[in-house]
Biopython code that builds the backbone (N, CA, C, O; Angstrom):
import numpy as np
from Bio.PDB.StructureBuilder import StructureBuilder

atoms = [
    (1, "GLY", "N", (-5.524, 17.168, 1.983)),
    (1, "GLY", "CA", (-6.210, 16.130, 1.280)),
    (1, "GLY", "C", (-6.223, 14.837, 2.083)),
    (1, "GLY", "O", (-6.196, 14.837, 3.314)),
    (2, "GLU", "N", (-6.265, 13.763, 1.356)),
    (2, "GLU", "CA", (-6.327, 12.429, 1.952)),
    (2, "GLU", "C", (-5.122, 12.124, 2.824)),
    (2, "GLU", "O", (-5.256, 11.476, 3.862)),
    (3, "TYR", "N", (-3.964, 12.577, 2.421)),
    (3, "TYR", "CA", (-2.740, 12.247, 3.154)),
    (3, "TYR", "C", (-2.803, 12.772, 4.585)),
    (3, "TYR", "O", (-2.477, 12.043, 5.522)),
    (4, "GLY", "N", (-3.212, 14.012, 4.766)),
    (4, "GLY", "CA", (-3.273, 14.608, 6.101)),
    (4, "GLY", "C", (-4.221, 13.869, 7.026)),
    (4, "GLY", "O", (-3.902, 13.644, 8.193)),
    (5, "SER", "N", (-5.376, 13.493, 6.517)),
    (5, "SER", "CA", (-6.346, 12.785, 7.356)),
    (5, "SER", "C", (-5.846, 11.390, 7.719)),
    (5, "SER", "O", (-6.087, 10.918, 8.830)),
    (6, "VAL", "N", (-5.160, 10.732, 6.804)),
    (6, "VAL", "CA", (-4.619, 9.398, 7.093)),
    (6, "VAL", "C", (-3.551, 9.490, 8.175)),
    (6, "VAL", "O", (-3.519, 8.664, 9.088)),
    (7, "ILE", "N", (-2.687, 10.479, 8.080)),
    (7, "ILE", "CA", (-1.644, 10.672, 9.086)),
    (7, "ILE", "C", (-2.273, 10.968, 10.439)),
    (7, "ILE", "O", (-1.821, 10.456, 11.463)),
    (8, "PHE", "N", (-3.311, 11.792, 10.445)),
    (8, "PHE", "CA", (-3.983, 12.151, 11.692)),
    (8, "PHE", "C", (-4.610, 10.925, 12.350)),
    (8, "PHE", "O", (-4.479, 10.733, 13.559)),
    (9, "ILE", "N", (-5.284, 10.106, 11.568)),
    (9, "ILE", "CA", (-5.955, 8.916, 12.098)),
    (9, "ILE", "C", (-4.940, 7.866, 12.547)),
    (9, "ILE", "O", (-5.130, 7.223, 13.579)),
    (10, "ALA", "N", (-3.864, 7.688, 11.778)),
    (10, "ALA", "CA", (-2.888, 6.635, 12.078)),
    (10, "ALA", "C", (-2.205, 6.851, 13.416)),
    (10, "ALA", "O", (-1.948, 5.889, 14.139)),
    (11, "GLY", "N", (-1.912, 8.075, 13.752)),
    (11, "GLY", "CA", (-1.314, 8.355, 15.043)),
    (11, "GLY", "C", (0.197, 8.333, 15.072)),
    (11, "GLY", "O", (0.806, 9.019, 15.894)),
    (12, "ASN", "N", (0.818, 7.563, 14.197)),
    (12, "ASN", "CA", (2.278, 7.474, 14.111)),
    (12, "ASN", "C", (2.939, 7.102, 15.430)),
    (12, "ASN", "O", (3.908, 7.740, 15.843)),
    (13, "LEU", "N", (2.433, 6.095, 16.078)),
    (13, "LEU", "CA", (3.086, 5.581, 17.281)),
    (13, "LEU", "C", (4.137, 4.566, 16.849)),
    (13, "LEU", "O", (3.809, 3.602, 16.158)),
    (14, "PRO", "N", (5.397, 4.764, 17.240)),
    (14, "PRO", "CA", (6.455, 3.852, 16.804)),
    (14, "PRO", "C", (6.148, 2.389, 17.145)),
    (14, "PRO", "O", (5.794, 2.061, 18.278)),
    (15, "ASN", "N", (6.288, 1.532, 16.154)),
    (15, "ASN", "CA", (6.048, 0.089, 16.270)),
    (15, "ASN", "C", (4.609, -0.269, 16.611)),
    (15, "ASN", "O", (4.325, -1.418, 16.952)),
    (16, "VAL", "N", (3.702, 0.691, 16.526)),
    (16, "VAL", "CA", (2.292, 0.416, 16.798)),
    (16, "VAL", "C", (1.435, 0.799, 15.596)),
    (16, "VAL", "O", (0.714, -0.036, 15.051)),
    (17, "SER", "N", (1.514, 2.050, 15.190)),
    (17, "SER", "CA", (0.633, 2.518, 14.120)),
    (17, "SER", "C", (1.375, 3.328, 13.061)),
    (17, "SER", "O", (0.833, 4.294, 12.524)),
    (18, "GLU", "N", (2.596, 2.942, 12.766)),
    (18, "GLU", "CA", (3.323, 3.609, 11.687)),
    (18, "GLU", "C", (2.762, 3.139, 10.349)),
    (18, "GLU", "O", (2.439, 1.963, 10.183)),
    (19, "ILE", "N", (2.651, 4.046, 9.414)),
    (19, "ILE", "CA", (2.148, 3.681, 8.093)),
    (19, "ILE", "C", (3.209, 4.016, 7.048)),
    (19, "ILE", "O", (4.035, 4.908, 7.241)),
    (20, "ALA", "N", (3.169, 3.291, 5.956)),
    (20, "ALA", "CA", (4.200, 3.431, 4.923)),
    (20, "ALA", "C", (4.290, 4.843, 4.339)),
    (20, "ALA", "O", (5.402, 5.349, 4.188)),
    (21, "PRO", "N", (3.172, 5.506, 4.002)),
    (21, "PRO", "CA", (3.310, 6.859, 3.452)),
    (21, "PRO", "C", (4.034, 7.821, 4.400)),
    (21, "PRO", "O", (4.807, 8.670, 3.956)),
    (22, "LEU", "N", (3.787, 7.689, 5.675)),
    (22, "LEU", "CA", (4.477, 8.553, 6.631)),
    (22, "LEU", "C", (5.953, 8.185, 6.723)),
    (22, "LEU", "O", (6.806, 9.065, 6.837)),
    (23, "LEU", "N", (6.255, 6.899, 6.676)),
    (23, "LEU", "CA", (7.658, 6.487, 6.687)),
    (23, "LEU", "C", (8.405, 7.052, 5.477)),
    (23, "LEU", "O", (9.571, 7.431, 5.582)),
    (24, "ILE", "N", (7.731, 7.104, 4.337)),
    (24, "ILE", "CA", (8.354, 7.679, 3.146)),
    (24, "ILE", "C", (8.678, 9.148, 3.376)),
    (24, "ILE", "O", (9.781, 9.598, 3.067)),
    (25, "VAL", "N", (7.729, 9.892, 3.914)),
    (25, "VAL", "CA", (7.954, 11.318, 4.166)),
    (25, "VAL", "C", (9.067, 11.518, 5.185)),
    (25, "VAL", "O", (9.895, 12.416, 5.029)),
    (26, "ILE", "N", (9.094, 10.699, 6.215)),
    (26, "ILE", "CA", (10.158, 10.808, 7.219)),
    (26, "ILE", "C", (11.516, 10.550, 6.575)),
    (26, "ILE", "O", (12.468, 11.296, 6.805)),
    (27, "ARG", "N", (11.603, 9.494, 5.770)),
    (27, "ARG", "CA", (12.877, 9.185, 5.115)),
    (27, "ARG", "C", (13.300, 10.315, 4.175)),
    (27, "ARG", "O", (14.482, 10.648, 4.100)),
    (28, "LEU", "N", (12.344, 10.901, 3.462)),
    (28, "LEU", "CA", (12.673, 12.016, 2.578)),
    (28, "LEU", "C", (13.169, 13.222, 3.362)),
    (28, "LEU", "O", (14.103, 13.899, 2.934)),
    (29, "SER", "N", (12.551, 13.495, 4.508)),
    (29, "SER", "CA", (12.990, 14.638, 5.316)),
    (29, "SER", "C", (14.375, 14.406, 5.911)),
    (29, "SER", "O", (15.077, 15.358, 6.251)),
    (30, "GLU", "N", (14.764, 13.141, 6.036)),
    (30, "GLU", "CA", (16.103, 12.790, 6.524)),
    (30, "GLU", "C", (17.108, 12.664, 5.378)),
    (30, "GLU", "O", (18.258, 12.282, 5.593)),
    (31, "PHE", "N", (16.666, 12.990, 4.150)),
    (31, "PHE", "CA", (17.490, 12.881, 2.943)),
    (31, "PHE", "C", (17.943, 11.450, 2.678)),
    (31, "PHE", "O", (19.011, 11.223, 2.109)),
    (32, "ARG", "N", (17.130, 10.495, 3.091)),
    (32, "ARG", "CA", (17.419, 9.073, 2.849)),
    (32, "ARG", "C", (16.560, 8.617, 1.665)),
    (32, "ARG", "O", (15.606, 7.853, 1.818)),
    (33, "TYR", "N", (16.928, 9.108, 0.494)),
    (33, "TYR", "CA", (16.125, 8.886, -0.705)),
    (33, "TYR", "C", (16.045, 7.420, -1.109)),
    (33, "TYR", "O", (15.001, 6.963, -1.575)),
    (34, "ALA", "N", (17.117, 6.692, -0.940)),
    (34, "ALA", "CA", (17.101, 5.268, -1.306)),
    (34, "ALA", "C", (16.110, 4.502, -0.435)),
    (34, "ALA", "O", (15.386, 3.636, -0.927)),
    (35, "ASP", "N", (16.076, 4.820, 0.854)),
    (35, "ASP", "CA", (15.129, 4.152, 1.755)),
    (35, "ASP", "C", (13.691, 4.495, 1.384)),
    (35, "ASP", "O", (12.827, 3.618, 1.354)),
    (36, "ALA", "N", (13.435, 5.773, 1.101)),
    (36, "ALA", "CA", (12.088, 6.201, 0.716)),
    (36, "ALA", "C", (11.660, 5.524, -0.578)),
    (36, "ALA", "O", (10.513, 5.096, -0.715)),
    (37, "THR", "N", (12.582, 5.429, -1.520)),
    (37, "THR", "CA", (12.279, 4.775, -2.790)),
    (37, "THR", "C", (11.991, 3.295, -2.588)),
    (37, "THR", "O", (11.078, 2.750, -3.209)),
    (38, "ALA", "N", (12.750, 2.650, -1.737)),
    (38, "ALA", "CA", (12.534, 1.220, -1.474)),
    (38, "ALA", "C", (11.148, 0.977, -0.884)),
    (38, "ALA", "O", (10.460, 0.037, -1.285)),
    (39, "ILE", "N", (10.737, 1.809, 0.058)),
    (39, "ILE", "CA", (9.406, 1.659, 0.659)),
    (39, "ILE", "C", (8.331, 1.859, -0.406)),
    (39, "ILE", "O", (7.363, 1.101, -0.466)),
    (40, "ALA", "N", (8.506, 2.880, -1.245)),
    (40, "ALA", "CA", (7.528, 3.161, -2.294)),
    (40, "ALA", "C", (7.443, 2.017, -3.302)),
    (40, "ALA", "O", (6.352, 1.662, -3.746)),
    (41, "VAL", "N", (8.581, 1.445, -3.661)),
    (41, "VAL", "CA", (8.590, 0.333, -4.620)),
    (41, "VAL", "C", (7.894, -0.891, -4.027)),
    (41, "VAL", "O", (7.147, -1.578, -4.724)),
    (42, "VAL", "N", (8.132, -1.162, -2.763)),
    (42, "VAL", "CA", (7.455, -2.291, -2.107)),
    (42, "VAL", "C", (5.947, -2.068, -2.118)),
    (42, "VAL", "O", (5.185, -2.994, -2.395)),
    (43, "MET", "N", (5.511, -0.844, -1.818)),
    (43, "MET", "CA", (4.076, -0.542, -1.853)),
    (43, "MET", "C", (3.506, -0.715, -3.255)),
    (43, "MET", "O", (2.407, -1.246, -3.418)),
    (44, "LEU", "N", (4.247, -0.270, -4.265)),
    (44, "LEU", "CA", (3.790, -0.381, -5.645)),
    (44, "LEU", "C", (3.665, -1.838, -6.071)),
    (44, "LEU", "O", (2.657, -2.230, -6.658)),
    (45, "VAL", "N", (4.674, -2.633, -5.781)),
    (45, "VAL", "CA", (4.647, -4.058, -6.138)),
    (45, "VAL", "C", (3.513, -4.767, -5.405)),
    (45, "VAL", "O", (2.805, -5.581, -5.998)),
    (46, "ALA", "N", (3.339, -4.467, -4.131)),
    (46, "ALA", "CA", (2.245, -5.081, -3.365)),
    (46, "ALA", "C", (0.896, -4.714, -3.971)),
    (46, "ALA", "O", (0.005, -5.560, -4.056)),
    (47, "SER", "N", (0.737, -3.471, -4.390)),
    (47, "SER", "CA", (-0.521, -3.036, -5.007)),
    (47, "SER", "C", (-0.801, -3.804, -6.289)),
    (47, "SER", "O", (-1.918, -4.274, -6.510)),
    (48, "PHE", "N", (0.219, -3.931, -7.136)),
    (48, "PHE", "CA", (0.039, -4.674, -8.382)),
    (48, "PHE", "C", (-0.269, -6.147, -8.117)),
    (48, "PHE", "O", (-1.106, -6.735, -8.800)),
    (49, "LEU", "N", (0.390, -6.736, -7.146)),
    (49, "LEU", "CA", (0.116, -8.136, -6.809)),
    (49, "LEU", "C", (-1.311, -8.326, -6.315)),
    (49, "LEU", "O", (-1.976, -9.293, -6.685)),
    (50, "ILE", "N", (-1.779, -7.413, -5.487)),
    (50, "ILE", "CA", (-3.152, -7.506, -4.981)),
    (50, "ILE", "C", (-4.146, -7.387, -6.127)),
    (50, "ILE", "O", (-5.105, -8.156, -6.197)),
    (51, "ILE", "N", (-3.929, -6.432, -7.026)),
    (51, "ILE", "CA", (-4.820, -6.270, -8.176)),
    (51, "ILE", "C", (-4.797, -7.525, -9.046)),
    (51, "ILE", "O", (-5.846, -7.980, -9.502)),
    (52, "PHE", "N", (-3.626, -8.082, -9.276)),
    (52, "PHE", "CA", (-3.494, -9.288, -10.087)),
    (52, "PHE", "C", (-4.254, -10.455, -9.456)),
    (52, "PHE", "O", (-4.992, -11.160, -10.145)),
    (53, "VAL", "N", (-4.079, -10.660, -8.157)),
    (53, "VAL", "CA", (-4.743, -11.771, -7.461)),
    (53, "VAL", "C", (-6.258, -11.588, -7.482)),
    (53, "VAL", "O", (-6.990, -12.545, -7.734)),
    (54, "VAL", "N", (-6.731, -10.387, -7.223)),
    (54, "VAL", "CA", (-8.178, -10.139, -7.237)),
    (54, "VAL", "C", (-8.735, -10.381, -8.635)),
    (54, "VAL", "O", (-9.806, -10.969, -8.783)),
    (55, "ASN", "N", (-8.020, -9.936, -9.652)),
    (55, "ASN", "CA", (-8.446, -10.154, -11.029)),
    (55, "ASN", "C", (-8.539, -11.644, -11.339)),
    (55, "ASN", "O", (-9.520, -12.091, -11.933)),
    (56, "ARG", "N", (-7.538, -12.409, -10.947)),
    (56, "ARG", "CA", (-7.552, -13.860, -11.178)),
    (56, "ARG", "C", (-8.694, -14.529, -10.419)),
    (56, "ARG", "O", (-9.362, -15.414, -10.955)),
    (57, "LEU", "N", (-8.919, -14.117, -9.189)),
    (57, "LEU", "CA", (-10.022, -14.690, -8.408)),
    (57, "LEU", "C", (-11.371, -14.388, -9.049)),
    (57, "LEU", "O", (-12.261, -15.238, -9.052)),
    (58, "GLN", "N", (-11.528, -13.193, -9.588)),
    (58, "GLN", "CA", (-12.783, -12.850, -10.258)),
    (58, "GLN", "C", (-12.988, -13.705, -11.504)),
    (58, "GLN", "O", (-14.091, -14.192, -11.753)),
    (59, "ARG", "N", (-11.931, -13.886, -12.281)),
    (59, "ARG", "CA", (-12.044, -14.741, -13.472)),
    (59, "ARG", "C", (-12.360, -16.180, -13.087)),
    (59, "ARG", "O", (-13.186, -16.832, -13.725)),
    (60, "TRP", "N", (-11.702, -16.673, -12.045)),
    (60, "TRP", "CA", (-11.948, -18.035, -11.586)),
    (60, "TRP", "C", (-13.393, -18.183, -11.113)),
    (60, "TRP", "O", (-14.047, -19.182, -11.411)),
    (61, "ALA", "N", (-13.891, -17.189, -10.377)),
    (61, "ALA", "CA", (-15.261, -17.246, -9.869)),
    (61, "ALA", "C", (-16.269, -17.226, -11.014)),
    (61, "ALA", "O", (-17.305, -17.885, -10.936)),
    (62, "GLN", "N", (-15.979, -16.483, -12.068)),
    (62, "GLN", "CA", (-16.892, -16.427, -13.208)),
    (62, "GLN", "C", (-16.972, -17.765, -13.930)),
    (62, "GLN", "O", (-18.022, -18.110, -14.473)),
    (63, "THR", "N", (-15.896, -18.512, -13.945)),
    (63, "THR", "CA", (-15.931, -19.819, -14.605)),
    (63, "THR", "C", (-16.661, -20.849, -13.754)),
    (63, "THR", "O", (-17.119, -21.863, -14.281)),
    (64, "ARG", "N", (-16.778, -20.615, -12.468)),
    (64, "ARG", "CA", (-17.436, -21.552, -11.559)),
    (64, "ARG", "C", (-18.949, -21.373, -11.540)),
    (64, "ARG", "O", (-19.674, -22.280, -11.131)),
    (65, "VAL", "N", (-19.428, -20.219, -11.975)),
    (65, "VAL", "CA", (-20.868, -19.940, -11.959)),
    (65, "VAL", "C", (-21.461, -20.413, -13.280)),
    (65, "VAL", "O", (-21.002, -19.999, -14.345)),
    (66, "PRO", "N", (-22.477, -21.277, -13.226)),
    (66, "PRO", "CA", (-23.083, -21.762, -14.476)),
    (66, "PRO", "C", (-23.822, -20.636, -15.203)),
    (66, "PRO", "O", (-24.459, -19.792, -14.573)),
    (67, "ALA", "N", (-23.729, -20.634, -16.530)),
    (67, "ALA", "CA", (-24.421, -19.623, -17.341)),
    (67, "ALA", "C", (-25.913, -19.924, -17.348)),
    (67, "ALA", "O", (-26.323, -21.084, -17.321)),
    (68, "HIS", "N", (-26.714, -18.874, -17.384)),
    (68, "HIS", "CA", (-28.182, -19.048, -17.396)),
    (68, "HIS", "C", (-28.703, -19.005, -18.786)),
    (68, "HIS", "O", (-29.909, -19.133, -18.997)),
]
sb = StructureBuilder()
sb.init_structure("model")
sb.init_model(0)
sb.init_chain("A")
sb.init_seg("    ")
for serial, (resi, resn, name, xyz) in enumerate(atoms, 1):
    if name == "N":
        sb.init_residue(resn, " ", resi, " ")
    sb.init_atom(name, np.array(xyz, "f"), 0.0, 1.0, " ", f" {name:<3s}", serial, name[0])
structure = sb.get_structure()
């Protein structure tokens, strides 16, 4: 699925093109569950923050446009 193609495109070059989903899988394969969970939680919080900011910007933009 999507995961395989993303890993293929990213390349996984250390300190160059490492991506968070691959880091999670690597940590899980090393049985470092706390590290994998921490990465996943950071990704989740970042996603929610981005959605929140975009939502606020859209609401702000709607108030700036005069009604016709």
